[in-house]
C-alpha positions in Angstrom: 35.4 6.6 13.4 34.6 9.6 15.6 31.0 10.1 16.6 30.1 13.4 15.1 27.7 14.6 17.8 28.1 18.3 17.0 28.6 17.9 13.3 25.1 19.0 12.4 25.8 22.6 13.4 29.1 22.6 11.4 27.3 21.1 8.4 24.5 23.7 8.4 27.0 26.6 8.8 28.9 25.4 5.8 25.8 25.4 3.6 26.8 28.5 1.6 30.3 27.4 0.9 29.2 23.9 -0.1 26.7 25.2 -2.6 29.3 27.1 -4.4 30.7 23.9 -5.8 28.0 24.2 -8.4 27.1 20.6 -8.0 23.4 20.0 -8.3 23.5 16.8 -6.3 25.5 18.4 -3.5 23.2 21.4 -3.5 20.2 19.0 -3.0 22.0 17.0 -0.4 23.1 19.9 1.7 19.7 21.6 1.5 17.9 18.4 2.2 19.9 17.8 5.4 19.2 21.3 6.4 15.5 20.7 6.1 15.8 17.4 8.0 17.7 18.9 10.9 15.3 21.9 11.1 12.0 20.2 10.5 12.1 16.4 11.0 10.4 15.3 14.1 13.4 13.2 15.2 16.5 13.9 13.0 19.4 11.5 13.3 23.0 12.7 13.7 25.8 12.0 11.3 27.8 9.0 12.6 28.7 5.5 11.7 25.2 4.2 12.4 23.8 6.6 9.9 26.5 5.7 7.4 25.8 2.0 7.7 22.0 2.4 7.6 22.0 4.8 4.6 24.5 2.6 2.7 22.4 -0.5 2.8 19.2 1.4 2.1 20.9 2.9 -0.9 22.0 -0.5 -2.2 18.4 -1.8 -1.8 16.9 1.1 -3.6 19.3 0.7 -6.5 19.2 -3.1 -6.7 16.3 -4.4 -4.5 16.2 -7.8 -6.1 20.0 -8.1 -6.3 19.8 -8.6 -10.1 22.6 -6.3 -11.1 25.5 -5.9 -8.7 27.9 -8.8 -8.5 29.8 -10.0 -5.4 33.0 -8.4 -6.8 31.2 -5.1 -7.0 30.2 -5.3 -3.4 33.9 -5.8 -2.4 34.5 -2.3 -3.9 31.3 -0.6 -2.6 31.4 -2.0 0.9 34.3 0.3 1.7 31.6 3.0 1.9 29.7 1.3 4.7 31.3 3.3 7.4 32.5 6.2 5.3 29.3 7.9 4.1 29.1 10.2 7.2 32.7 11.3 6.5 31.9 12.0 2.8 29.1 14.2 4.0 31.1 16.0 6.6 34.0 16.5 4.1 31.5 17.9 1.5 32.5 15.1 -0.9 29.6 14.1 -3.2 31.8 12.3 -5.7 31.4 8.9 -4.0 27.9 8.4 -5.6 29.4 8.4 -9.2 30.9 4.9 -8.8 27.5 3.4 -8.0 26.0 4.9 -11.2 29.0 3.7 -13.2 29.0 0.1 -11.9 25.2 -0.2 -12.2 25.2 1.1 -15.8 28.0 -1.3 -16.7 26.1 -4.3 -15.3 22.9 -3.3 -17.0 24.6 -2.9 -20.4 26.2 -6.3 -19.9 22.8 -7.8 -19.3 21.4 -6.1 -22.4 24.3 -7.4 -24.5 23.9 -11.0 -23.2 20.1 -10.9 -23.8 20.7 -10.0 -27.4 22.8 -13.1 -27.8 20.0 -15.3 -26.5 17.9 -14.4 -29.5 20.0 -16.8 -31.6 20.6 -19.3 -28.8 18.5 -22.4 -28.2 17.2 -22.4 -24.6 16.6 -25.7 -22.8 13.0 -26.1 -21.8 13.3 -29.7 -20.7 14.3 -29.7 -17.0 17.8 -28.3 -17.6 17.1 -25.5 -15.0 15.5 -25.8 -11.6 13.2 -23.2 -10.0 12.3 -22.4 -6.5 10.2 -19.7 -4.8 12.6 -17.7 -2.6 11.5 -15.0 -0.2 13.2 -11.6 -0.5 15.1 -12.1 2.8 17.1 -14.9 1.2 18.1 -13.0 -2.0 21.9 -13.0 -2.6 24.1 -11.3 -5.2 25.3 -13.2 -8.1 28.9 -14.6 -7.7 30.1 -13.6 -11.1 29.0 -12.7 -14.6 28.6 -16.3 -15.6 26.1 -16.9 -12.8 24.2 -13.7 -13.8 24.0 -14.9 -17.5 22.7 -18.3 -16.4 20.0 -16.5 -14.4 19.1 -14.5 -17.4 18.7 -17.6 -19.5 16.5 -19.2 -16.9 14.4 -16.0 -16.6 13.7 -15.8 -20.3 12.9 -19.5 -20.5 10.5 -19.2 -17.6 8.8 -16.1 -19.0 8.3 -17.8 -22.4 6.5 -20.7 -20.8 4.6 -18.5 -18.4 3.3 -16.3 -21.2 2.2 -19.3 -23.2 0.3 -20.6 -20.2 -1.3 -17.1 -19.9 -2.4 -17.3 -23.6 -3.5 -20.9 -23.9 -5.5 -23.0 -21.5 -4.9 -26.3 -23.2 -1.5 -27.7 -22.2 -1.6 -30.3 -25.1 -2.1 -27.5 -27.6 1.0 -25.7 -26.3 3.0 -28.9 -26.4 2.0 -29.7 -29.9 2.8 -26.2 -31.2 5.6 -25.4 -28.8 8.5 -25.0 -31.3 6.4 -22.6 -33.5 5.0 -20.7 -30.6 8.4 -20.4 -28.8 10.1 -19.2 -31.9 7.5 -16.4 -32.3 7.4 -15.5 -28.6 11.0 -15.7 -27.4 12.2 -12.6 -29.3 9.3 -10.6 -27.8 10.1 -11.7 -24.3 13.8 -10.8 -24.8 12.9 -7.5 -26.4 10.6 -6.7 -23.4 13.5 -7.5 -21.0 15.8 -5.3 -23.0 13.2 -2.6 -23.1 12.9 -2.7 -19.3 16.6 -2.4 -18.9 16.9 0.3 -21.6 14.1 2.3 -20.0 15.9 1.9 -16.7 19.0 3.4 -18.2 17.1 6.2 -19.9 15.5 7.6 -16.7 13.9 11.0 -16.9 16.6 13.7 -16.3 19.3 11.1 -16.7 20.5 7.9 -15.0 23.1 9.7 -12.8 20.3 12.0 -11.5 18.2 8.9 -10.8 21.0 7.3 -8.7 21.6 10.6 -6.9 17.9 10.9 -6.0 17.9 7.3 -4.7 20.7 8.3 -2.3 18.6 11.2 -1.1 15.7 8.8 -0.6 18.0 6.4 1.3 19.1 9.3 3.6 15.4 10.2 4.2 14.3 6.6 4.7 17.0 6.3 7.4 15.2 9.1 9.3 12.0 7.2 9.1 10.2 5.0 6.5 7.6 7.7 5.5 10.1 10.5 4.6 10.9 10.6 0.9 12.4 12.8 -1.8 10.1 14.0 -4.6 11.2 15.5 -7.9 8.9 18.1 -9.3 7.3 15.4 -11.5 6.9 13.1 -8.5 5.2 15.9 -6.5 2.7 16.6 -9.4 1.8 12.9 -9.7 1.5 12.6 -5.9 -0.9 15.6 -5.6 -2.8 15.2 -8.8 -3.0 11.5 -9.2 -6.4 11.2 -7.5 -7.9 14.1 -9.4 -11.6 13.4 -10.1 -12.5 16.3 -12.4 -12.8 14.2 -15.6 -14.2 11.0 -17.0 -12.0 8.1 -15.9 -11.9 4.3 -15.5 -10.5 5.0 -12.0 -7.2 3.2 -12.4 -3.7 4.7 -11.6 -1.1 2.5 -13.3 2.6 2.0 -12.7 5.4 -0.1 -14.2 7.1 -2.7 -12.1 10.7 -3.9 -12.3 9.7 -6.7 -14.7 8.4 -4.2 -17.2 4.8 -5.1 -16.4 2.0 -2.5 -16.3 0.4 -2.8 -12.9 -2.5 -1.3 -11.0 -1.0 1.1 -8.5 -4.3 2.4 -7.1 -8.0 2.0 -7.6 -9.7 5.4 -7.0 -12.7 5.1 -4.5 -16.0 5.9 -6.2 -14.7 5.2 -9.7 -15.9 2.7 -12.3 -13.1 0.3 -11.4 -13.8 0.6 -7.7 -17.5 -0.1 -8.1 -16.7 -3.1 -10.3 -14.7 -4.5 -7.4 -12.7 -7.1 -9.5 -9.5 -5.0 -10.0 -7.1 -4.6 -7.1 -3.8 -2.9 -6.5 -0.8 -4.9 -7.9 -2.9 -6.7 -10.6 -1.0 -6.9 -13.8 -2.6 -5.4 -17.0 -1.8 -7.6 -19.9 -3.7 -5.7 -22.6 -6.3 -3.0 -23.1 -9.0 -3.2 -25.8 -11.3 -0.4 -27.0 -13.2 0.0 -30.3 -11.5 -3.2 -31.6 -8.1 -1.7 -31.0 -5.8 -3.7 -28.6 -2.8 -2.3 -26.8 -0.5 -5.1 -25.6 1.6 -4.0 -22.7 4.8 -5.6 -24.1 7.5 -3.0 -23.9 5.0 -0.1 -23.5 5.7 2.8 -21.3 3.3 3.7 -18.5 2.7 7.1 -20.1 1.5 5.3 -23.3 -0.9 3.2 -21.2 -2.2 6.3 -19.4 -2.6 8.1 -22.8 -4.5 5.1 -24.1 -6.9 5.0 -21.1 -7.5 8.8 -21.3 -8.2 8.8 -25.1 -11.5 10.7 -25.4 -12.6 8.2 -28.1 -12.6 5.3 -25.7 -15.6 5.4 -23.4 -15.5 1.6 -22.7 -12.5 -0.6 -22.4 -11.7 -4.3 -21.7 -8.8 -4.9 -19.4 -7.1 -8.3 -19.5 -5.9 -8.6 -15.9 -3.5 -11.1 -14.4 -4.0 -11.8 -10.6 -1.3 -12.5 -8.1 -2.4 -16.2 -8.1 -1.7 -16.4 -11.9 -5.4 -16.4 -13.1 -6.3 -14.1 -16.0 -9.6 -12.3 -16.4 -11.3 -9.9 -18.9 -12.9 -7.0 -17.1 -15.0 -4.4 -19.0 -15.3 -0.9 -17.6 -17.0 2.3 -18.7 -15.6 5.7 -18.1 -17.4 7.8 -15.5 -16.9 10.7 -13.3 -15.5 9.8 -9.9 -18.4 9.8 -7.5 -16.8 12.0 -5.0 -20.2 13.2 -3.8 -21.0 9.6 -2.8 -17.5 8.1 -2.8 -18.9 4.6 -2.0 -20.0 5.7 1.5 -23.3 3.9 1.8 -25.2 2.9 4.9 -26.8 -0.6 5.2 -29.1 -2.2 7.7 -28.1 -5.4 9.5 -31.0 -7.2 11.1 -32.2 -10.3 12.8 -35.0 -10.8 15.3 -36.2 -7.2 15.0 -32.9 -5.7 16.1 -31.7 -3.2 13.4 -28.0 -2.2 13.3 -26.5 0.3 10.9 -23.4 -0.5 8.9 -21.1 1.9 7.1 -17.7 1.1 5.6 -15.2 4.0 5.3 -12.6 3.2 2.6 -10.5 6.2 3.5 -10.6 9.5 5.3 -10.8 11.5 2.0 -11.4 15.2 1.8 -12.7 17.1 -1.1 -11.2 20.5 -0.8 -12.1 21.3 -4.4 -15.8 21.0 -3.8 -17.7 24.2 -3.2 -19.5 22.5 -0.3 -16.2 21.2 1.1 -17.6 17.8 1.4 -15.3 15.1 2.7 -15.9 11.7 4.4 -17.3 13.3 7.6 -20.2 15.0 5.8 -20.9 12.0 3.5 -20.9 9.9 6.7 -23.4 12.2 8.4 -25.7 12.0 5.4 -25.7 8.2 5.5 -26.1 8.2 9.3 -29.2 10.3 8.9 -30.7 7.8 6.5 -29.9 4.9 8.9 -31.4 6.7 11.9 -34.7 6.8 9.9 -34.5 3.0 9.9 -34.6 3.0 13.7 -31.2 1.4 14.2 -30.3 0.5 17.7 -26.5 0.4 17.1 -23.9 1.2 14.5 -21.0 -0.7 13.0 -18.2 1.4 11.3 -15.9 -0.7 9.2 -12.4 0.6 9.0 -10.7 -2.5 7.6 -8.1 -1.7 4.9 -8.6 2.0 5.6 -5.0 3.4 5.3 -5.9 6.8 6.6 -6.1 10.2 5.0 -7.2 13.6 6.3 -6.7 14.0 10.1 -9.2 16.9 10.1 -11.9 14.6 8.7 -11.1 12.1 11.5 -11.4 14.9 14.1 -14.8 15.8 12.5 -15.9 12.2 12.7 -14.9 12.0 16.4 -17.0 15.0 17.1 -20.1 13.1 16.0 -19.9 10.7 18.9 -18.5 12.8 21.8 -19.6 16.1 23.3 -16.6 18.4 23.2 -13.2 17.5 24.6 -9.7 16.5 23.6 -9.3 14.0 20.7 -5.5 13.8 20.4 -2.2 15.3 21.5 0.2 16.5 18.8 3.9 16.6 19.6 6.5 18.5 17.7 10.3 18.1 17.4 11.0 20.8 20.0 9.1 18.8 22.6 6.2 21.2 22.6 2.7 19.7 22.4 -0.7 20.8 21.3 -4.1 19.3 22.3 -6.5 18.8 19.4 -10.1 19.3 20.5 -13.6 18.7 19.3 -15.1 22.1 19.9 -18.7 21.4 18.9 -21.4 20.8 21.4 -23.6 17.8 21.2 -23.4 14.6 19.2 -25.1 13.2 16.1 -25.3 9.7 17.5 -25.4 8.4 21.1 -26.4 4.8 20.8 -23.9 1.8 20.9 -21.0 1.9 18.5 -18.7 -0.8 17.2 -15.6 -0.2 15.1 -14.2 -3.0 12.9 -10.4 -2.9 12.2 -7.6 -5.0 10.9 -3.8 -4.8 10.4 -4.3 -2.5 7.4 -6.2 0.1 9.3 -3.7 2.9 9.7 -3.0 6.5 10.6 -6.3 8.5 10.6 -8.4 5.4 11.0 -6.3 4.4 14.0 -6.6 8.0 15.3 -10.4 7.7 15.2 -10.6 4.2 16.6 -8.2 4.9 19.5 -10.1 8.1 20.5 -13.4 6.2 20.5 -11.7 3.5 22.6 -10.3 5.9 25.1 -13.6 7.6 25.6 -15.3 4.2 26.1 -17.5 5.4 23.2 -17.1 2.2 21.1 -16.0 -1.4 21.3 -13.1 -2.1 18.9 -13.3 -5.5 17.1 -10.9 -7.3 14.8 -7.1 -7.4 14.6 -4.3 -5.2 15.9 -4.0 -2.1 13.6 -0.9 -1.0 11.6 0.6 1.3 14.2 1.3 4.6 12.4 0.9 7.8 14.4 3.2 10.1 12.6 2.2 13.0 10.2 4.1 14.2 7.2 4.2 17.4 5.2 5.5 18.2 1.7 8.0 21.1 1.5 10.5 22.4 -1.0 14.1 21.1 -0.5 15.2 24.8 -0.7 13.2 28.0 -0.7 16.0 29.7 -2.7 16.5 27.2 -5.5 14.3 24.7 -7.4 15.8 21.5 -6.0 12.7 19.4 -5.8 10.6 18.5 -2.8 10.6 16.3 0.2 7.9 14.6 2.3 9.1 14.7 5.9 7.7 13.5 9.2 7.2 16.6 11.3 5.0 15.5 14.2 3.5 12.6 16.0 0.0 12.3 17.5 -0.8 10.6 20.8 -4.0 9.3 22.3 -5.9 11.5 24.8 -4.4 9.3 27.6 -0.8 10.4 26.6 0.0 7.0 25.2 0.9 6.3 21.6 -0.1 3.8 19.1 3.1 4.3 17.1 4.7 1.0 16.2 2.1 -0.7 18.5 -1.3 -0.1 16.9 -4.7 -0.2 18.4 -5.4 -3.4 20.3 -9.0 -4.5 19.8 -11.3 -5.0 22.8 -12.6 -8.2 21.1 -10.0 -9.9 19.0 -10.9 -12.0 16.0 -8.5 -14.1 14.0 -7.5 -12.9 10.5 -5.7 -14.4 7.6 -3.5 -11.2 7.5 -2.2 -11.6 11.0 1.6 -11.5 11.4 2.4 -10.8 7.8 5.2 -8.3 8.7 3.0 -5.5 7.5 3.0 -3.5 10.7 4.8 -0.2 11.3 7.1 -2.0 13.7 8.3 -4.2 10.9 9.6 -1.2 9.0 13.3 -0.4 9.2 14.0 2.8 11.2 10.4 3.3 12.2 10.0 6.0 14.9 9.8 4.4 18.4 6.8 4.4 20.7 6.8 7.4 23.1 4.5 9.1 25.5 3.1 12.7 25.9 2.1 14.8 28.8 -1.7 15.2 29.2 -2.6 18.8 29.8 -6.4 18.5 29.2 -7.9 15.3 30.6 -10.7 13.7 28.7 -14.0 12.6 30.3 -14.8 9.1 29.2 -18.2 7.5 29.1 -19.1 4.7 31.5 -16.8 1.7 31.0 -17.9 -1.0 28.6 -18.2 -4.5 30.0 -15.6 -5.8 27.5 -15.0 -9.0 29.4 -18.6 -10.2 28.9 -18.5 -9.2 25.2 -15.3 -11.2 24.8 -16.7 -14.3 26.6 -19.9 -14.3 24.5 -18.0 -13.8 21.2 -15.6 -16.6 22.1 -18.4 -19.0 22.8 -19.9 -18.2 19.4 -16.7 -18.4 17.4 -14.5 -21.1 18.9 -16.7 -23.9 17.6 -17.4 -22.3 14.2 -15.6 -24.0 11.3 -15.5 -20.7 9.4 -13.4 -19.0 12.2 -11.3 -22.1 13.0 -10.3 -22.3 9.3 -8.8 -18.8 9.4 -6.0 -19.9 11.6 -5.1 -22.6 9.1 -5.4 -20.2 6.2 -3.2 -17.7 8.0 -0.5 -20.4 8.6 -0.6 -21.4 4.9 -0.4 -17.8 3.8 2.6 -17.0 6.0 4.3 -20.2 4.8 3.7 -19.3 1.1 5.2 -15.8 1.7 8.1 -16.3 4.1 9.3 -19.9 3.5 11.3 -21.2 0.6 9.2 -23.3 -1.8 10.1 -26.8 -3.0 12.4 -27.0 -6.0 10.9 -27.9 -9.3 12.2 -28.2 -12.9 11.9 -25.5 -15.5 9.6 -27.3 -17.9 6.2 -26.7 -19.4 4.5 -29.4 -17.3 6.3 -28.5 -14.0 5.6 -24.8 -14.3 1.9 -25.4 -15.2 1.6 -27.7 -12.2 3.3 -25.1 -10.0 1.0 -22.3 -11.2 -2.1 -24.4 -10.6 -0.9 -25.3 -7.1 -0.4 -21.6 -6.4 -3.8 -20.7 -7.8 -5.4 -23.5 -5.7 -3.6 -22.4 -2.6 -4.5 -18.7 -3.0 -8.1 -19.7 -3.8 -8.4 -21.9 -0.8 -6.9 -19.1 1.5 -9.2 -16.3 0.2 -12.3 -18.4 -0.6 -15.3 -16.8 1.1 -17.0 -19.4 3.3 -20.7 -19.2 3.7 -21.8 -17.8 7.1 -23.7 -20.5 9.0 -26.4 -18.1 10.2 -26.5 -15.2 7.8 -28.0 -11.8 8.7 -30.6 -10.0 6.7 -28.7 -7.1 5.1 -30.7 -4.5 3.3 -30.4 -1.0 1.8 -32.0 2.0 3.5 -35.3 3.2 2.0 -33.5 6.3 0.6 -30.9 4.1 -1.2 -33.7 1.8 -2.6 -35.4 4.8 -4.1 -32.2 6.0 -5.8 -31.6 2.4 -7.2 -35.0 2.3 -8.9 -33.7 4.8 -11.4 -30.3 3.0 -11.9 -30.6 -0.6 -13.1 -26.9 -1.1 -13.5 -26.2 0.2 -10.0 -29.0 -2.0 -8.6 -27.3 -5.1 -10.0 -24.0 -4.2 -8.5 -25.7 -3.4 -5.2 -27.3 -6.8 -5.1 -23.8 -8.4 -5.6 -22.4 -6.2 -2.8 -25.2 -7.1 -0.4 -24.5 -10.8 -0.9 -20.8 -10.1 -0.3 -21.6 -8.4 3.0 -23.9 -11.2 4.0 -21.1 -13.7 3.7 -18.6 -11.6 5.6 -18.0 -13.4 8.9 -16.6 -10.3 10.6 -19.7 -8.2 9.9 -21.8 -11.2 11.0 -19.9 -11.5 14.3 -19.8 -7.7 14.8 -23.6 -7.7 14.7 -23.9 -10.2 17.5 -21.2 -8.3 19.5 -23.0 -5.0 19.2 -26.3 -6.7 19.9 -24.8 -7.9 23.2 -23.7 -4.4 23.8 -27.2 -3.0 23.1 -28.7 -5.4 25.6 -26.3 -4.1 28.3 -26.3 -0.4 27.2 
């Protein structure tokens, strides 16, 4: 295969001729490549490496769990592994059709076999064996017989699993099993058929879905954050977090098993304040005004319509957690509290040393607000309240903060430094631009500590790294995610309606010229975390942009160096003999083992599955159980917050629960002592 180093130019020049084929997919593909070559920060050339990478990404997007294609299908499709670049250069888009044809064929075969299972007796007495298998060990089914066997096993497992969800008493299930199974099995099968049928009946057609997945594979090969968006996808992406109406604050999705799941909990919403619903929780049912919507074979649109029904102001959600436990959670509709957005300051104290604490859930911005209030202005409001409490230091908690508005992060930087560069932006043409804080003065000049973990990403890393480079704050916790790229949404074509793409167009660098891309921010004081090494870093993503450096044109003027060595030594002397910290290493090891190692085989039977579920629940509970802090801090509200709570009894109750949660957070506890040491040496 020839390496097509100069093929890009040829490909772009042939854009007009190619479009004349009147093939919608080809039009999208050509226009998309043109956008990538012209706008992507680091576009990749058409060659065999691209062909191989895009091919395997395409297969994964179509068949991530390897549930449809058989080994014999792969023997046909694998011929494309080193041919895709040639298809593109030869302006041949017909190759994608066979993927759609084979996939539809296999899905229809599965539907047909599932129909036969309605009249077939399944074996629930140890005929099948089960075993937890991590994704990296997934393999394609050898033939149709092996696939059918897997479908039987899947239905039998789901019948037992659903019964265990509905009934707590194992003896009751056993005594009524034949009756319960006879009633439930057709529902389980119908749900599986529904999932597959809905898959085949994708919006705008199945072929279009497959074509779009190829476009996504091509973009994902450029970098993991570049994606294709249909017009509908773009609308959902931009409007999904709208807060202009009453809402429970849940954005739902439907997973590959046909389950309705929580895709996002909107900060400041009723669900967010409740705190018991998390992303990836499964919604089993929704009940309002004595009407219950079971999520068996229900579309996500129907669920969203049910939640937005104006007659339903209060709703009970039956939630299934990842550990298998089920809970009923009652929520009331409310306006998203964008004005507050859960940014609340608290006071940490012991021995007359007051330290402020503010958690930032995301770097949100509220462009629709007439005041233009985003996180920086909300933060400033809470900081003002804390300063009236005579705080001597401030802890900013950025754990699980996935980023958001870079402009908000810049504004926040400006509160702690007196003018100067905050980052270097680099574009695809090699040119760079220095972002600056142009405002004189600071809002806060006392000691600052920033708490991070592996899920602190993008804008939160931007802020933390800038404060670290200026010696303005001590960074505490775990290595951060490592994303320093920025994306923009643009139309695939300015001439035709071909959808949209989100493309990586620039990278940002630290004021030192170094990058945190694929490396993250390294804390000054490291604390162990149960989330360490879970392959959730940017560097674990396939085709992530590599770490680079930038030329510094405007040097920054850092504050006096922080005596990090002393802070580390004192922190280590406090934590190394604390059971609560030592247990984290063991918990992290158990969590990694449960995720990345194959489980022990067990039989597919009611008793064995019940035992396996209980073991999983116990394991997860033991890993995430909150241990009591040995020497808890006094954590209180500001006087301003207390005054507001006197008029809101419900909020006051939730506030008390949250204060207790903060009190038992060992990272907040240790952060207090670290910043107290910093205060003493400031």
